[in-house]
N, CA, C and O atoms as CSV, one atom per row, in Angstrom:
chain,resi,resn,atom,element,x,y,z
A,1,GLU,N,N,6.698,-14.747,-5.399
A,1,GLU,CA,C,5.837,-14.446,-6.063
A,1,GLU,C,C,4.755,-13.651,-5.484
A,1,GLU,O,O,4.235,-12.744,-6.133
A,2,ARG,N,N,4.393,-13.944,-4.301
A,2,ARG,CA,C,3.604,-13.038,-3.511
A,2,ARG,C,C,3.926,-11.554,-3.349
A,2,ARG,O,O,3.092,-10.677,-3.122
A,3,ILE,N,N,5.327,-11.373,-3.503
A,3,ILE,CA,C,5.740,-10.035,-3.450
A,3,ILE,C,C,5.427,-9.096,-4.563
A,3,ILE,O,O,5.139,-7.901,-4.508
A,4,TRP,N,N,5.548,-9.917,-5.615
A,4,TRP,CA,C,5.306,-9.051,-7.011
A,4,TRP,C,C,3.606,-9.066,-7.107
A,4,TRP,O,O,3.151,-8.269,-7.926
A,5,HIS,N,N,2.741,-9.790,-6.447
A,5,HIS,CA,C,1.424,-9.642,-6.433
A,5,HIS,C,C,0.974,-8.548,-5.445
A,5,HIS,O,O,-0.172,-8.103,-5.371
A,6,TYR,N,N,1.970,-8.196,-4.736
A,6,TYR,CA,C,1.719,-6.705,-3.749
A,6,TYR,C,C,2.355,-5.610,-4.634
A,6,TYR,O,O,1.689,-4.608,-4.891
A,7,ALA,N,N,3.486,-5.736,-5.065
A,7,ALA,CA,C,4.303,-4.622,-5.744
A,7,ALA,C,C,3.698,-4.029,-6.953
A,7,ALA,O,O,3.563,-2.809,-7.049
A,8,LEU,N,N,3.328,-4.854,-7.885
A,8,LEU,CA,C,2.736,-4.532,-9.112
A,8,LEU,C,C,1.401,-3.672,-8.998
A,8,LEU,O,O,1.280,-2.583,-9.559
A,9,PRO,N,N,0.505,-4.205,-8.294
A,9,PRO,CA,C,-0.672,-3.400,-8.012
A,9,PRO,C,C,-0.484,-2.136,-7.318
A,9,PRO,O,O,-1.170,-1.164,-7.633
A,10,MET,N,N,0.317,-2.076,-6.479
A,10,MET,CA,C,0.813,-0.789,-5.678
A,10,MET,C,C,1.198,0.187,-6.643
A,10,MET,O,O,0.729,1.323,-6.724
A,11,LEU,N,N,2.125,-0.342,-7.411
A,11,LEU,CA,C,2.791,0.597,-8.510
A,11,LEU,C,C,1.561,1.079,-9.402
A,11,LEU,O,O,1.590,2.273,-9.700
A,12,VAL,N,N,0.476,0.323,-9.878
A,12,VAL,CA,C,-0.355,0.934,-10.635
A,12,VAL,C,C,-1.190,1.906,-9.835
A,12,VAL,O,O,-1.651,2.918,-10.362
A,13,ALA,N,N,-1.428,1.541,-8.296
A,13,ALA,CA,C,-2.229,2.625,-7.709
A,13,ALA,C,C,-1.355,3.947,-7.408
A,13,ALA,O,O,-1.963,4.985,-7.147
A,14,ALA,N,N,-0.043,3.939,-7.436
A,14,ALA,CA,C,0.921,5.103,-7.608
A,14,ALA,C,C,0.788,5.880,-8.658
A,14,ALA,O,O,0.736,7.109,-8.619
A,15,ALA,N,N,0.716,5.056,-9.824
A,15,ALA,CA,C,0.607,5.653,-11.352
A,15,ALA,C,C,-0.726,6.323,-11.424
A,15,ALA,O,O,-0.850,7.345,-12.098
A,16,GLY,N,N,-1.841,5.748,-10.694
A,16,GLY,CA,C,-3.131,6.436,-10.749
A,16,GLY,C,C,-3.124,7.718,-9.960
A,16,GLY,O,O,-3.650,8.721,-10.441
A,17,PHE,N,N,-2.596,7.736,-8.860
A,17,PHE,CA,C,-2.335,8.954,-7.998
A,17,PHE,C,C,-1.628,10.083,-8.779
A,17,PHE,O,O,-2.070,11.231,-8.791
A,18,ILE,N,N,-0.666,9.757,-9.338
A,18,ILE,CA,C,0.201,10.723,-10.287
A,18,ILE,C,C,-0.776,11.287,-11.347
A,18,ILE,O,O,-0.871,12.502,-11.515
A,19,ALA,N,N,-1.549,10.336,-12.107
A,19,ALA,CA,C,-2.268,10.732,-13.188
A,19,ALA,C,C,-3.429,11.499,-12.642
A,19,ALA,O,O,-3.764,12.472,-13.317
A,20,ALA,N,N,-4.068,11.270,-11.619
A,20,ALA,CA,C,-5.016,12.067,-11.140
A,20,ALA,C,C,-4.671,13.454,-10.625
A,20,ALA,O,O,-5.452,14.403,-10.704
A,21,GLY,N,N,-3.421,13.518,-10.077
A,21,GLY,CA,C,-2.955,14.875,-9.932
A,21,GLY,C,C,-2.620,15.728,-10.797
A,21,GLY,O,O,-2.664,16.944,-10.607
A,22,MET,N,N,-2.237,15.151,-11.880
A,22,MET,CA,C,-1.644,15.889,-13.095
A,22,MET,C,C,-2.786,16.433,-14.081
A,22,MET,O,O,-2.553,17.373,-14.841
A,23,THR,N,N,-3.959,15.832,-14.031
A,23,THR,CA,C,-5.047,16.266,-14.910
A,23,THR,C,C,-6.209,17.177,-14.276
A,23,THR,O,O,-6.318,17.182,-13.050
A,24,HIS,N,N,-7.040,17.913,-15.024
A,24,HIS,CA,C,-7.964,18.789,-14.478
A,24,HIS,C,C,-9.346,18.169,-15.198
A,24,HIS,O,O,-10.459,18.628,-14.941
A,25,ASP,N,N,-9.154,17.209,-16.012
A,25,ASP,CA,C,-10.202,16.552,-16.523
A,25,ASP,C,C,-10.873,15.609,-15.652
A,25,ASP,O,O,-10.197,14.692,-15.186
A,26,ASN,N,N,-12.131,15.699,-15.357
A,26,ASN,CA,C,-12.905,14.949,-14.168
A,26,ASN,C,C,-13.013,13.472,-14.636
A,26,ASN,O,O,-12.937,12.514,-13.867
A,27,ALA,N,N,-13.204,13.387,-16.005
A,27,ALA,CA,C,-13.337,11.659,-16.386
A,27,ALA,C,C,-11.936,11.150,-16.380
A,27,ALA,O,O,-11.919,9.925,-16.260
A,28,ILE,N,N,-10.818,11.668,-16.467
A,28,ILE,CA,C,-9.585,11.219,-16.369
A,28,ILE,C,C,-9.173,10.925,-14.987
A,28,ILE,O,O,-8.468,9.955,-14.710
A,29,GLN,N,N,-9.675,11.878,-14.007
A,29,GLN,CA,C,-9.331,11.728,-12.697
A,29,GLN,C,C,-10.065,10.692,-12.116
A,29,GLN,O,O,-9.568,10.012,-11.218
A,30,LEU,N,N,-11.481,10.452,-12.639
A,30,LEU,CA,C,-12.377,9.344,-12.103
A,30,LEU,C,C,-11.497,7.995,-12.687
A,30,LEU,O,O,-11.309,7.007,-11.976
A,31,ALA,N,N,-11.059,8.088,-13.890
A,31,ALA,CA,C,-10.438,6.859,-14.262
A,31,ALA,C,C,-9.114,6.423,-13.563
A,31,ALA,O,O,-8.812,5.262,-13.289
A,32,ALA,N,N,-8.446,7.429,-13.343
A,32,ALA,CA,C,-7.168,7.349,-12.480
A,32,ALA,C,C,-7.429,6.817,-11.190
A,32,ALA,O,O,-6.717,5.932,-10.717
A,33,LEU,N,N,-8.538,7.364,-10.506
A,33,LEU,CA,C,-8.706,6.912,-9.121
A,33,LEU,C,C,-9.437,5.497,-9.138
A,33,LEU,O,O,-9.444,4.804,-8.121
A,34,THR,N,N,-9.994,5.123,-10.205
A,34,THR,CA,C,-10.438,3.668,-10.324
A,34,THR,C,C,-9.377,3.015,-10.243
A,34,THR,O,O,-9.377,2.115,-9.403
A,35,LEU,N,N,-8.244,3.202,-10.983
A,35,LEU,CA,C,-6.998,2.231,-11.007
A,35,LEU,C,C,-6.304,2.275,-9.588
A,35,LEU,O,O,-5.759,1.248,-9.183
A,36,VAL,N,N,-6.298,3.398,-8.828
A,36,VAL,CA,C,-5.937,3.521,-7.485
A,36,VAL,C,C,-6.636,2.525,-6.640
A,36,VAL,O,O,-6.027,1.746,-5.906
A,37,LEU,N,N,-7.938,2.564,-6.757
A,37,LEU,CA,C,-8.903,1.739,-5.917
A,37,LEU,C,C,-8.596,0.138,-6.283
A,37,LEU,O,O,-8.459,-0.756,-5.448
A,38,ALA,N,N,-8.521,-0.007,-7.733
A,38,ALA,CA,C,-8.297,-1.496,-7.976
A,38,ALA,C,C,-6.891,-1.771,-7.598
A,38,ALA,O,O,-6.719,-2.973,-7.395
A,39,GLY,N,N,-5.756,-0.994,-7.426
A,39,GLY,CA,C,-4.613,-1.490,-7.240
A,39,GLY,C,C,-4.455,-1.675,-5.820
A,39,GLY,O,O,-3.812,-2.652,-5.438
A,40,VAL,N,N,-4.980,-0.829,-4.938
A,40,VAL,CA,C,-4.881,-0.981,-3.505
A,40,VAL,C,C,-5.628,-2.186,-2.917
A,40,VAL,O,O,-5.265,-2.869,-1.959
A,41,ILE,N,N,-6.856,-2.341,-3.740
A,41,ILE,CA,C,-7.761,-3.620,-3.130
A,41,ILE,C,C,-7.099,-4.753,-3.315
A,41,ILE,O,O,-6.961,-5.614,-2.446
A,42,SER,N,N,-6.572,-4.820,-4.680
A,42,SER,CA,C,-5.811,-6.108,-5.150
A,42,SER,C,C,-4.509,-6.596,-4.381
A,42,SER,O,O,-4.086,-7.739,-4.204
A,43,ALA,N,N,-3.987,-5.301,-3.960
A,43,ALA,CA,C,-2.584,-5.590,-3.464
A,43,ALA,C,C,-2.735,-5.779,-1.799
A,43,ALA,O,O,-1.890,-6.406,-1.161
A,44,CYS,N,N,-3.649,-5.300,-1.314
A,44,CYS,CA,C,-3.761,-5.129,0.200
A,44,CYS,C,C,-4.435,-6.379,0.995
A,44,CYS,O,O,-4.194,-6.672,2.166
A,45,TYR,N,N,-5.126,-6.902,0.322
A,45,TYR,CA,C,-6.024,-7.795,1.177
A,45,TYR,C,C,-5.307,-9.156,1.122
A,45,TYR,O,O,-4.714,-9.629,2.091
A,46,GLY,N,N,-5.408,-9.773,-0.122
A,46,GLY,CA,C,-4.685,-11.181,-0.145
A,46,GLY,C,C,-3.163,-11.210,-0.069
A,46,GLY,O,O,-2.644,-11.741,0.912
A,47,PRO,N,N,-2.509,-10.751,-0.902
A,47,PRO,CA,C,-1.024,-10.724,-1.084
A,47,PRO,C,C,-0.521,-10.090,0.240
A,47,PRO,O,O,0.419,-10.675,0.777
A,48,PHE,N,N,-0.938,-9.143,0.754
A,48,PHE,CA,C,-0.293,-8.405,1.966
A,48,PHE,C,C,-0.304,-9.324,3.234
A,48,PHE,O,O,0.709,-9.545,3.898
A,49,TYR,N,N,-1.684,-9.899,3.541
A,49,TYR,CA,C,-1.874,-10.647,4.820
A,49,TYR,C,C,-1.173,-11.768,4.627
A,49,TYR,O,O,-0.648,-12.288,5.612
A,50,SER,N,N,-1.045,-12.270,3.535
A,50,SER,CA,C,-0.467,-13.738,3.224
A,50,SER,C,C,1.249,-13.416,3.497
A,50,SER,O,O,1.888,-14.278,4.100
A,51,LEU,N,N,1.855,-12.321,3.092
A,51,LEU,CA,C,3.111,-12.022,3.284
A,51,LEU,C,C,3.434,-11.992,4.822
A,51,LEU,O,O,4.400,-12.577,5.311
A,52,LEU,N,N,2.584,-11.298,5.485
A,52,LEU,CA,C,2.622,-11.191,6.889
A,52,LEU,C,C,2.627,-12.608,7.629
A,52,LEU,O,O,3.484,-12.872,8.472
A,53,ALA,N,N,1.615,-13.506,7.264
A,53,ALA,CA,C,1.687,-14.818,7.760
A,53,ALA,C,C,2.827,-15.634,7.356
A,53,ALA,O,O,3.208,-16.548,8.087
A,54,SER,N,N,3.486,-15.334,6.081
A,54,SER,CA,C,4.587,-16.226,5.923
A,54,SER,C,C,5.917,-15.729,6.603
A,54,SER,O,O,6.922,-16.387,6.335
A,55,VAL,N,N,6.044,-14.716,7.399
A,55,VAL,CA,C,7.303,-14.362,7.850
A,55,VAL,C,C,7.058,-14.804,9.385
A,55,VAL,O,O,8.055,-14.716,10.102
A,56,SER,N,N,6.058,-15.193,9.891
A,56,SER,CA,C,6.011,-15.722,11.391
A,56,SER,C,C,4.909,-16.797,11.355
A,56,SER,O,O,4.245,-17.103,10.364
A,57,SER,N,N,4.817,-17.324,12.595
A,57,SER,CA,C,3.772,-18.255,12.893
A,57,SER,C,C,3.365,-18.275,14.415
A,57,SER,O,O,4.038,-17.825,15.342
A,58,GLY,N,N,2.154,-18.872,14.491
A,58,GLY,CA,C,1.496,-18.881,15.621
A,58,GLY,C,C,1.034,-17.515,16.208
A,58,GLY,O,O,0.377,-16.726,15.528
A,59,LYS,N,N,1.389,-17.270,17.456
A,59,LYS,CA,C,1.157,-16.008,18.225
A,59,LYS,C,C,1.759,-14.974,17.669
A,59,LYS,O,O,1.224,-13.865,17.684
A,60,THR,N,N,3.005,-15.199,17.079
A,60,THR,CA,C,3.632,-13.890,16.533
A,60,THR,C,C,2.866,-13.515,15.088
A,60,THR,O,O,2.875,-12.361,14.660
A,61,SER,N,N,2.270,-14.502,14.458
A,61,SER,CA,C,1.673,-14.036,13.322
A,61,SER,C,C,0.445,-13.312,13.564
A,61,SER,O,O,0.074,-12.465,12.751
A,62,ALA,N,N,-0.242,-13.579,14.648
A,62,ALA,CA,C,-1.387,-12.837,15.237
A,62,ALA,C,C,-0.940,-11.275,15.668
A,62,ALA,O,O,-1.527,-10.258,15.299
A,63,ALA,N,N,0.099,-11.326,16.432
A,63,ALA,CA,C,0.416,-10.146,16.599
A,63,ALA,C,C,0.865,-9.211,15.540
A,63,ALA,O,O,0.602,-8.008,15.569
A,64,GLY,N,N,1.585,-9.822,14.553
A,64,GLY,CA,C,1.881,-9.074,13.204
A,64,GLY,C,C,0.864,-8.481,12.529
A,64,GLY,O,O,0.874,-7.320,12.120
A,65,ILE,N,N,-0.230,-9.467,12.381
A,65,ILE,CA,C,-1.397,-8.788,11.838
A,65,ILE,C,C,-2.093,-7.844,12.500
A,65,ILE,O,O,-2.657,-6.954,11.865
A,66,ALA,N,N,-2.147,-7.898,13.783
A,66,ALA,CA,C,-2.674,-6.615,14.807
A,66,ALA,C,C,-1.892,-5.391,14.543
A,66,ALA,O,O,-2.430,-4.314,14.285
A,67,VAL,N,N,-0.713,-5.557,14.606
A,67,VAL,CA,C,0.132,-4.234,14.127
A,67,VAL,C,C,0.043,-3.586,12.968
A,67,VAL,O,O,0.132,-2.366,12.831
A,68,ALA,N,N,-0.187,-4.624,11.863
A,68,ALA,CA,C,-0.349,-4.112,10.397
A,68,ALA,C,C,-1.892,-3.263,10.550
A,68,ALA,O,O,-2.028,-2.103,10.160
A,69,ASN,N,N,-2.842,-3.954,11.094
A,69,ASN,CA,C,-4.145,-3.342,11.308
A,69,ASN,C,C,-4.119,-2.014,12.035
A,69,ASN,O,O,-4.720,-1.043,11.577
A,70,ALA,N,N,-3.442,-1.960,13.144
A,70,ALA,CA,C,-3.217,-0.677,13.757
A,70,ALA,C,C,-2.624,0.488,13.037
A,70,ALA,O,O,-2.977,1.660,13.160
A,71,LEU,N,N,-1.563,-0.037,12.179
A,71,LEU,CA,C,-1.034,1.051,11.379
A,71,LEU,C,C,-1.859,1.501,10.082
A,71,LEU,O,O,-1.848,2.629,9.587
A,72,ALA,N,N,-2.520,0.472,9.668
A,72,ALA,CA,C,-3.539,0.849,8.568
A,72,ALA,C,C,-4.625,1.739,9.189
A,72,ALA,O,O,-5.131,2.547,8.410
A,73,THR,N,N,-5.055,1.735,10.405
A,73,THR,CA,C,-6.103,2.503,10.904
A,73,THR,C,C,-5.484,3.704,11.238
A,73,THR,O,O,-6.237,4.677,11.274
A,74,THR,N,N,-4.143,3.916,11.526
A,74,THR,CA,C,-3.582,5.166,11.723
A,74,THR,C,C,-3.437,5.831,10.229
A,74,THR,O,O,-3.691,7.027,10.086
A,75,GLY,N,N,-3.047,5.071,9.188
A,75,GLY,CA,C,-3.002,5.635,7.991
A,75,GLY,C,C,-4.390,6.125,7.611
A,75,GLY,O,O,-4.568,7.267,7.188
A,76,GLY,N,N,-5.358,5.252,7.767
A,76,GLY,CA,C,-6.743,5.863,7.574
A,76,GLY,C,C,-6.994,7.316,8.057
A,76,GLY,O,O,-7.630,8.144,7.405
A,77,PHE,N,N,-6.480,7.516,9.151
A,77,PHE,CA,C,-6.608,8.903,9.694
A,77,PHE,C,C,-5.809,9.848,9.179
A,77,PHE,O,O,-6.287,10.945,8.890
A,78,LEU,N,N,-4.571,9.589,8.999
A,78,LEU,CA,C,-3.406,10.651,8.573
A,78,LEU,C,C,-3.635,10.936,7.137
A,78,LEU,O,O,-3.354,12.034,6.655
A,79,GLY,N,N,-4.146,9.954,6.440
A,79,GLY,CA,C,-4.054,10.173,4.929
A,79,GLY,C,C,-5.062,11.257,4.459
A,79,GLY,O,O,-4.647,12.040,3.605
A,80,PRO,N,N,-6.304,11.399,4.897
A,80,PRO,CA,C,-7.192,12.402,4.767
A,80,PRO,C,C,-6.555,13.836,5.251
A,80,PRO,O,O,-6.649,14.843,4.549
A,81,VAL,N,N,-5.922,13.819,6.476
A,81,VAL,CA,C,-5.439,14.960,7.194
A,81,VAL,C,C,-4.260,15.577,6.397
A,81,VAL,O,O,-3.968,16.773,6.401
A,82,VAL,N,N,-3.644,14.626,5.733
A,82,VAL,CA,C,-2.501,15.111,4.923
A,82,VAL,C,C,-2.903,15.775,3.522
A,82,VAL,O,O,-2.377,16.781,3.048
A,83,VAL,N,N,-3.917,15.037,2.961
A,83,VAL,CA,C,-4.645,15.381,1.664
A,83,VAL,C,C,-5.096,16.815,1.997
A,83,VAL,O,O,-4.769,17.721,1.229
A,84,GLY,N,N,-5.814,17.071,3.076
A,84,GLY,CA,C,-6.524,18.197,3.208
A,84,GLY,C,C,-5.500,19.497,3.411
A,84,GLY,O,O,-5.653,20.567,2.821
A,85,PHE,N,N,-4.400,19.200,4.379
A,85,PHE,CA,C,-3.441,20.175,4.673
A,85,PHE,C,C,-2.658,20.588,3.231
A,85,PHE,O,O,-2.412,21.767,2.974
A,86,LEU,N,N,-2.312,19.529,2.362
A,86,LEU,CA,C,-1.711,19.855,1.147
A,86,LEU,C,C,-2.432,20.383,0.078
A,86,LEU,O,O,-1.861,20.857,-0.904
A,87,HIS,N,N,-3.890,20.329,0.217
A,87,HIS,CA,C,-4.823,21.172,-0.761
A,87,HIS,C,C,-4.994,22.573,-0.233
A,87,HIS,O,O,-5.126,23.541,-0.981
A,88,ASP,N,N,-4.987,22.658,1.268
A,88,ASP,CA,C,-5.145,24.110,1.524
A,88,ASP,C,C,-3.877,24.821,1.423
A,88,ASP,O,O,-3.933,26.045,1.299
A,89,GLN,N,N,-2.710,24.225,1.458
A,89,GLN,CA,C,-1.462,24.975,1.255
A,89,GLN,C,C,-1.078,25.196,-0.282
A,89,GLN,O,O,-0.331,26.120,-0.607
A,90,ARG,N,N,-1.651,24.260,-1.261
A,90,ARG,CA,C,-1.269,24.343,-2.513
A,90,ARG,C,C,-2.468,24.993,-3.400
A,90,ARG,O,O,-2.282,25.670,-4.411
A,91,GLY,N,N,-3.743,24.661,-2.833
A,91,GLY,CA,C,-4.787,25.199,-3.724
A,91,GLY,C,C,-5.432,24.299,-4.756
A,91,GLY,O,O,-6.432,24.585,-5.415
A,92,ASN,N,N,-4.634,23.010,-4.822
A,92,ASN,CA,C,-5.075,22.093,-5.570
A,92,ASN,C,C,-4.647,20.556,-5.057
A,92,ASN,O,O,-3.913,20.425,-4.077
A,93,TYR,N,N,-5.076,19.597,-5.673
A,93,TYR,CA,C,-4.827,18.291,-5.168
A,93,TYR,C,C,-3.510,17.619,-5.789
A,93,TYR,O,O,-3.260,16.435,-5.565
A,94,ALA,N,N,-2.829,18.280,-6.439
A,94,ALA,CA,C,-1.588,17.551,-7.236
A,94,ALA,C,C,-0.712,17.317,-6.266
A,94,ALA,O,O,-0.228,16.185,-6.286
A,95,ALA,N,N,-0.246,18.255,-5.158
A,95,ALA,CA,C,0.758,17.681,-4.106
A,95,ALA,C,C,0.209,16.478,-3.299
A,95,ALA,O,O,0.905,15.535,-2.922
A,96,ALA,N,N,-1.088,16.616,-3.082
A,96,ALA,CA,C,-1.741,15.465,-2.218
A,96,ALA,C,C,-1.552,14.192,-2.948
A,96,ALA,O,O,-1.025,13.252,-2.353
A,97,MET,N,N,-1.919,14.072,-4.147
A,97,MET,CA,C,-1.871,12.764,-4.968
A,97,MET,C,C,-0.382,12.360,-5.059
A,97,MET,O,O,-0.089,11.168,-4.969
A,98,ALA,N,N,0.600,13.328,-5.239
A,98,ALA,CA,C,1.938,12.939,-5.298
A,98,ALA,C,C,2.388,12.465,-3.956
A,98,ALA,O,O,3.237,11.574,-3.929
A,99,ALA,N,N,1.886,12.989,-2.756
A,99,ALA,CA,C,2.281,12.341,-1.515
A,99,ALA,C,C,1.755,11.089,-1.451
A,99,ALA,O,O,2.493,10.227,-0.973
A,100,LEU,N,N,0.568,10.737,-1.843
A,100,LEU,CA,C,-0.040,9.374,-1.683
A,100,LEU,C,C,0.803,8.464,-2.680
A,100,LEU,O,O,1.293,7.425,-2.238
A,101,ALA,N,N,0.974,8.797,-3.919
A,101,ALA,CA,C,1.658,8.118,-4.711
A,101,ALA,C,C,2.967,7.845,-4.121
A,101,ALA,O,O,3.419,6.729,-4.374
A,102,ALA,N,N,3.650,8.587,-3.419
A,102,ALA,CA,C,5.105,8.241,-2.621
A,102,ALA,C,C,4.903,7.205,-1.546
A,102,ALA,O,O,5.692,6.291,-1.308
A,103,GLY,N,N,3.691,7.453,-0.879
A,103,GLY,CA,C,3.378,6.429,0.144
A,103,GLY,C,C,3.241,4.855,-0.338
A,103,GLY,O,O,3.673,3.873,0.265
A,104,CYS,N,N,2.485,4.887,-1.654
A,104,CYS,CA,C,2.607,3.599,-2.261
A,104,CYS,C,C,3.965,3.151,-2.763
A,104,CYS,O,O,4.316,1.979,-2.621
A,105,THR,N,N,4.819,4.149,-3.407
A,105,THR,CA,C,6.127,3.722,-3.697
A,105,THR,C,C,6.896,3.103,-2.481
A,105,THR,O,O,7.390,1.979,-2.577
A,106,ILE,N,N,6.978,3.744,-1.497
A,106,ILE,CA,C,7.616,3.479,-0.396
A,106,ILE,C,C,7.156,2.120,0.165
A,106,ILE,O,O,8.004,1.335,0.590
A,107,SER,N,N,6.030,1.857,0.180
A,107,SER,CA,C,5.358,0.579,0.574
A,107,SER,C,C,5.935,-0.525,-0.288
A,107,SER,O,O,6.152,-1.653,0.154
A,108,VAL,N,N,6.172,-0.157,-1.526
A,108,VAL,CA,C,6.656,-1.112,-2.630
A,108,VAL,C,C,8.015,-1.538,-2.162
A,108,VAL,O,O,8.250,-2.722,-1.925
A,109,LEU,N,N,8.913,-0.594,-2.023
A,109,LEU,CA,C,10.256,-0.480,-1.829
A,109,LEU,C,C,10.533,-1.506,-0.398
A,109,LEU,O,O,11.380,-2.382,-0.229
A,110,VAL,N,N,9.564,-1.050,0.428
A,110,VAL,CA,C,9.686,-1.869,1.940
A,110,VAL,C,C,9.536,-3.421,1.623
A,110,VAL,O,O,10.342,-4.230,2.084
A,111,VAL,N,N,8.532,-3.779,0.864
A,111,VAL,CA,C,8.135,-5.018,0.421
A,111,VAL,C,C,9.127,-5.823,-0.116
A,111,VAL,O,O,9.531,-6.908,0.300
A,112,LEU,N,N,9.528,-5.087,-1.222
A,112,LEU,CA,C,10.771,-5.736,-2.159
A,112,LEU,C,C,11.898,-6.129,-1.351
A,112,LEU,O,O,12.479,-7.206,-1.482
A,113,ALA,N,N,12.235,-5.120,-0.402
A,113,ALA,CA,C,13.506,-5.336,0.458
A,113,ALA,C,C,13.229,-6.488,1.546
A,113,ALA,O,O,14.107,-7.253,1.944
A,114,MET,N,N,11.949,-6.506,1.955
A,114,MET,CA,C,11.652,-7.759,2.752
A,114,MET,C,C,11.710,-9.078,2.075
A,114,MET,O,O,12.038,-10.157,2.569
A,115,GLY,N,N,11.287,-8.776,0.703
A,115,GLY,CA,C,11.242,-10.101,-0.249
A,115,GLY,C,C,12.911,-10.587,-0.291
A,115,GLY,O,O,13.305,-11.741,-0.120
A,116,ARG,N,N,13.605,-9.609,-0.516
A,116,ARG,CA,C,15.096,-10.154,-0.675
A,116,ARG,C,C,15.616,-10.726,0.701
A,116,ARG,O,O,16.379,-11.689,0.763
A,117,ALA,N,N,15.174,-10.102,1.705
A,117,ALA,CA,C,15.439,-10.769,2.925
A,117,ALA,C,C,15.142,-12.044,3.222
A,117,ALA,O,O,15.957,-12.777,3.782
A,118,MET,N,N,13.770,-12.483,2.822
A,118,MET,CA,C,13.104,-13.429,2.863
A,118,MET,C,C,13.680,-14.477,1.975
A,118,MET,O,O,13.602,-15.660,2.307
A,119,ALA,N,N,14.241,-14.122,0.889
A,119,ALA,CA,C,14.772,-15.057,0.005
A,119,ALA,C,C,16.031,-15.904,0.593
A,119,ALA,O,O,16.316,-16.988,0.083
A,120,THR,N,N,16.614,-15.489,1.448
A,120,THR,CA,C,17.572,-16.246,1.922
A,120,THR,C,C,17.497,-17.020,3.303
A,120,THR,O,O,18.412,-17.607,3.881
A,121,GLN,N,N,16.135,-16.867,3.697
A,121,GLN,CA,C,15.695,-17.539,4.939
A,121,GLN,C,C,14.679,-18.793,4.485
A,121,GLN,O,O,14.077,-18.792,3.412
A,122,PRO,N,N,14.604,-19.694,5.323
A,122,PRO,CA,C,13.418,-20.693,4.994
A,122,PRO,C,C,12.207,-20.105,5.445
A,122,PRO,O,O,12.101,-19.263,6.337
A,123,ILE,N,N,11.146,-20.698,4.646
A,123,ILE,CA,C,9.727,-20.022,5.128
A,123,ILE,C,C,9.344,-20.625,6.446
A,123,ILE,O,O,9.751,-21.748,6.741
A,124,ALA,N,N,8.703,-20.041,7.122
A,124,ALA,CA,C,8.281,-20.401,8.415
A,124,ALA,C,C,6.943,-21.362,8.310
A,124,ALA,O,O,6.045,-21.120,7.503
A,125,GLN,N,N,6.917,-22.385,9.141
A,125,GLN,CA,C,5.675,-23.344,9.021
A,125,GLN,C,C,4.730,-22.955,10.021
A,125,GLN,O,O,5.058,-22.496,11.115
A,126,ALA,N,N,3.619,-23.133,9.661
A,126,ALA,CA,C,2.542,-22.629,10.865
A,126,ALA,C,C,2.555,-24.073,11.772
A,126,ALA,O,O,2.751,-25.195,11.306
A,127,SER,N,N,2.342,-23.796,12.923
A,127,SER,CA,C,2.392,-24.641,13.893
A,127,SER,C,C,0.944,-25.617,13.947
A,127,SER,O,O,-0.176,-25.108,13.956
A,128,THR,N,N,1.147,-26.847,13.975
A,128,THR,CA,C,0.016,-27.805,13.921
A,128,THR,C,C,-0.590,-28.045,15.238
A,128,THR,O,O,-1.686,-28.604,15.284
A,129,THR,N,N,0.111,-27.619,16.493
A,129,THR,CA,C,-0.602,-28.174,17.653
A,129,THR,C,C,-1.382,-26.971,18.369
A,129,THR,O,O,-2.059,-27.186,19.374
């Protein structure tokens, strides 16, 4: 169930990126980017970190969360660089929004694949010592 609590809001975010890139109306772009923000915030914090904690326990859980935070920080740098580069190349934000939507969609596919792999394994229990 946690997988769908991540996947569905991220798909909403991807749809918001696509809608924002396809229109030139500022009000529609604002509404679409509001959907993006709502989707990313509701997908990333609770469900994402609970998925990380469910695949490991103890020190490996802490290391997994640290790696996820490091990757998120890297994405926080690369995202604006890619958006700026694509805007400079194309003259508008359509390609940049499509690239961000692709990133959301790829993350959903990775989580769904991880969920299929987790379905065949028992859930790791946290250490009580």
